[in-house]
C-alpha positions in Angstrom: 18.7 -2.3 -15.2 15.7 -0.3 -14.3 16.5 2.6 -12.3 13.6 3.3 -9.4 12.2 7.0 -9.6 11.0 8.8 -6.2 7.8 10.6 -7.3 6.7 12.8 -4.5 3.5 12.1 -2.8 1.3 14.6 -2.4 -1.7 14.7 0.8 -4.3 12.9 -1.7 -1.9 10.2 -2.7 -1.3 9.6 1.2 -4.8 9.3 2.1 -5.3 6.5 -0.6 -2.7 4.8 0.5 -3.3 5.2 4.5 -6.8 4.4 3.5 -6.4 1.4 1.8 -3.6 0.0 4.3 -5.3 0.7 7.4 -8.4 -1.4 5.7 -6.3 -4.0 5.2 -4.6 -4.2 8.5 -7.8 -3.9 10.1 -8.9 -6.9 7.9 -6.3 -9.0 8.8 -6.0 -7.5 12.7 -2.6 -6.5 12.0 -1.0 -3.6 14.0 0.4 -0.9 11.0 3.7 -1.0 13.0 4.2 -4.6 13.1 6.8 -6.2 10.7 3.5 -7.7 8.4 2.1 -4.2 8.6 5.1 -2.3 7.6 5.8 -4.8 4.6 2.4 -4.0 4.0 3.3 -0.3 3.6 5.8 -1.0 1.3 4.2 -2.7 -0.9 1.0 -0.8 -1.3 3.8 2.2 -2.0 5.2 -0.2 -4.6 1.3 -1.1 -6.2 0.3 2.7 -6.0 3.4 3.5 -8.2 2.8 0.8 -10.7 -0.6 2.5 -11.3 -3.2 1.3 -8.7 -4.5 5.0 -7.7 -7.7 4.6 -5.9 -8.4 3.4 -2.5 -10.2 0.0 -4.0 -8.1 -0.6 -6.3 -5.0 -0.6 -4.0 -7.1 -2.4 -1.5 -8.1 -5.0 -4.4 -4.3 -5.4 -5.2 -3.1 -5.9 -1.8 -5.6 -8.8 -1.3 -4.2 -10.1 -4.0 -0.5 -9.5 -3.5 1.0 -12.7 -1.2 2.8 -10.9 1.7 4.2 -14.1 3.1 
């Protein structure tokens, strides 16, 4: 059984996450506060915690992730 550990996010972390997420949503004309936007935000946080820690890495991983 795996245990998720909540690691604190610092302002620079939030900037990376927000930048990638805003870019991903803008490319798809998706509102961030839509269900798909919120799902993408959750995925982005998971990907960030998995090691995609630059905006380019995170955006590339979001492109490769099937959100449907």
